[in-house]
C-alpha positions as CSV (number, residue, x, y, z in Angstrom):
1,M,72.1,106.7,94.8
2,R,70.1,104.4,93.0
3,E,66.9,102.8,94.2
4,I,66.5,99.2,94.3
5,A,63.2,97.3,93.0
6,K,61.4,95.5,95.7
7,E,61.5,92.2,93.8
8,T,65.4,92.7,93.6
9,I,65.4,93.1,97.7
10,E,63.1,90.1,97.9
11,L,65.2,87.9,95.5
12,A,68.7,89.2,97.2
13,A,66.7,88.2,101.0
14,D,66.2,84.6,99.8
15,G,69.6,84.4,99.1
16,D,69.9,85.3,95.2
17,I,73.7,86.1,94.7
18,S,73.1,87.9,91.5
19,A,70.4,90.2,93.4
20,F,72.6,90.7,96.1
21,E,75.1,91.8,93.9
22,E,73.2,94.3,92.6
23,I,72.3,95.9,95.8
24,Y,76.5,95.5,96.2
25,K,77.0,97.7,93.2
26,A,74.4,100.0,94.0
27,F,75.5,101.1,97.4
28,S,79.4,100.0,97.8
29,S,80.9,103.3,96.9
30,T,78.8,105.0,99.6
31,V,79.0,102.4,102.3
32,Y,82.6,103.0,102.0
33,T,82.5,106.7,101.6
34,V,80.5,107.0,105.0
35,A,82.9,104.8,106.7
36,L,85.9,106.3,105.8
37,G,84.4,109.8,107.0
38,V,83.6,108.3,110.2
39,T,86.7,106.4,111.2
40,R,89.4,108.4,109.0
41,D,91.1,105.2,108.0
42,T,91.4,103.6,104.9
43,R,91.8,99.8,106.6
44,D,89.3,100.4,109.0
45,A,86.7,101.8,106.3
46,E,87.4,98.8,104.2
47,E,86.8,96.4,107.1
48,T,83.4,98.4,108.1
49,A,82.5,98.0,104.5
50,Q,82.9,94.4,104.5
51,D,81.1,93.8,107.9
52,V,78.5,96.1,106.5
53,F,77.5,94.1,103.6
54,V,77.7,90.7,105.5
55,K,75.1,92.5,108.2
56,I,73.4,93.3,105.0
57,F,73.3,90.1,103.5
58,K,72.2,88.2,106.6
59,G,69.6,91.0,107.5
60,L,67.9,91.2,104.3
61,K,65.0,88.8,105.7
62,R,64.3,91.4,108.4
63,F,64.1,94.4,106.1
64,N,60.5,95.6,106.1
65,F,60.1,98.2,103.5
66,K,59.4,100.8,106.4
67,S,62.1,103.0,104.8
68,S,64.1,102.8,101.7
69,L,66.8,100.3,101.2
70,G,69.6,103.2,100.9
71,T,68.2,104.7,104.7
72,W,68.3,101.3,106.0
73,I,72.1,100.7,104.9
74,Y,73.0,104.2,105.7
75,R,71.8,103.3,109.6
76,I,74.0,99.9,109.2
77,T,77.0,101.7,108.0
78,K,76.5,104.7,110.4
79,N,76.5,102.2,113.6
80,A,79.4,99.7,112.1
81,A,81.5,102.7,111.3
82,I,81.1,104.4,115.0
83,N,81.3,101.1,116.6
84,M,84.7,100.4,114.6
85,Y,86.3,104.2,115.5
86,R,85.3,103.4,119.1
87,S,87.0,99.9,119.0
88,R,90.2,101.1,117.4
89,A,90.2,104.1,119.9
90,R,89.9,101.8,122.9
91,R,92.7,99.6,121.6
92,R,95.0,102.3,121.0
93,A,94.2,103.9,124.7
94,L,95.6,100.5,125.9
95,G,98.4,100.3,123.9
96,M,97.4,97.6,121.7
97,V,98.2,97.7,118.0
98,D,97.7,95.7,115.2
99,Y,100.5,94.0,113.2
100,D,99.5,96.1,110.1
101,E,99.8,99.5,112.0
102,V,103.1,98.5,113.6
103,K,104.3,97.2,109.8
104,D,103.3,100.5,107.9
105,S,104.8,102.6,110.6
106,I,108.2,101.5,109.5
107,P,108.4,102.8,106.3
108,D,111.4,102.8,103.6
109,L,112.9,106.3,104.8
110,R,113.2,107.2,100.9
111,E,109.7,106.8,100.5
112,T,109.2,108.8,103.7
113,L,110.9,111.8,102.2
114,K,109.3,111.5,98.8
115,E,105.8,111.3,100.5
116,E,106.8,114.3,102.9
117,T,107.8,116.5,100.3
118,E,105.0,115.6,97.7
119,K,102.4,116.3,100.5
120,H,100.5,119.8,100.6
121,H,100.0,121.5,103.9
122,A,96.4,122.2,103.7
123,A,95.6,118.4,102.8
124,V,97.2,117.3,106.1
125,S,95.5,120.1,108.2
126,I,92.2,119.2,107.0
127,D,92.8,115.5,107.7
128,N,93.8,116.7,111.3
129,I,90.9,119.0,111.8
130,F,88.5,115.5,110.8
131,R,90.5,113.6,113.4
132,N,89.7,116.2,115.9
133,M,85.9,116.3,115.5
134,S,83.7,113.9,117.2
135,P,82.5,110.5,115.0
136,E,79.1,111.9,115.1
137,H,80.0,115.5,113.4
138,R,82.0,113.9,111.2
139,L,79.3,111.4,110.0
140,C,77.0,114.7,109.6
141,I,79.6,116.2,107.7
142,T,80.0,113.3,105.5
143,L,76.4,112.6,105.3
144,R,75.8,116.1,104.0
145,E,78.8,117.6,101.9
146,I,80.3,114.7,100.6
147,E,77.2,112.4,100.3
148,G,74.9,115.2,99.7
149,L,71.9,114.2,101.7
150,N,69.3,116.8,102.6
151,Y,68.4,117.4,106.5
152,K,65.4,115.0,106.4
153,E,67.3,112.0,104.9
154,M,70.0,112.7,107.6
155,A,67.7,112.7,110.3
156,D,66.0,109.5,109.1
157,I,69.3,107.9,109.0
158,L,70.7,108.9,112.3
159,R,67.5,108.5,113.9
160,I,67.7,112.1,115.4
161,P,65.2,115.2,115.2
162,L,65.7,117.4,112.3
163,N,66.6,120.0,114.6
164,T,69.4,118.2,116.4
165,V,70.9,117.2,112.7
166,R,70.9,121.1,111.9
167,S,72.5,121.8,115.4
168,R,75.2,119.0,114.8
169,L,76.0,120.4,111.3
170,K,76.2,123.9,112.8
171,R,78.7,122.8,115.7
172,A,80.4,120.7,113.5
173,R,81.2,123.4,110.6
174,A,81.9,125.9,113.5
175,A,84.5,123.4,114.9
176,M,86.1,123.0,111.4
177,A,86.1,126.9,111.0
178,A,88.3,127.4,114.2
179,C,90.6,124.6,113.5
180,A,90.9,126.3,110.1
181,Q,91.6,129.6,111.4
182,K,93.9,128.2,113.9
183,E,96.0,126.6,111.3
184,D,95.3,129.6,109.2
185,L,93.4,127.5,106.4
186,T,90.2,129.5,105.8
187,H,90.8,129.9,102.4
188,E,91.0,126.1,102.1
189,L,87.6,125.6,103.3
């Protein structure tokens, strides 16, 4: 993750599009990865990433440099992704679906057969393991294992004590191991 100069942040806060573009380029991949880690859906992650950058653009004037820009962006992303996940879960529980979800759920039979034969059992099982985890546990695993953050950075982003980070990661890893053993995937993890 690249640090952005204070002057660039201030210019972006004043509406300088090229300065904001520099922030976008530095963090877009990370924002999408974190959003995907929580929502487990590419469309939701894309929508979350768009929302996050709108919030960043509008909120840069209130950024007070008490934390790093990256930490601030992680917090915004975490909150937006969890909200998206919960919103979709509520809609699904009520039986509401988006047009795109319905449209994509009726694929061409030939394509479906081809895709199913190409899918590997372990990849599907690992995805199922993540889907069965809470958003908080998925976020911890994503921040630690995919983004490579240390415990202190995670505690700052999540605004939780360091020991809570450790216990969430321990529980998330234990849940993953139990599911993997259940699906006989211990060699994959």
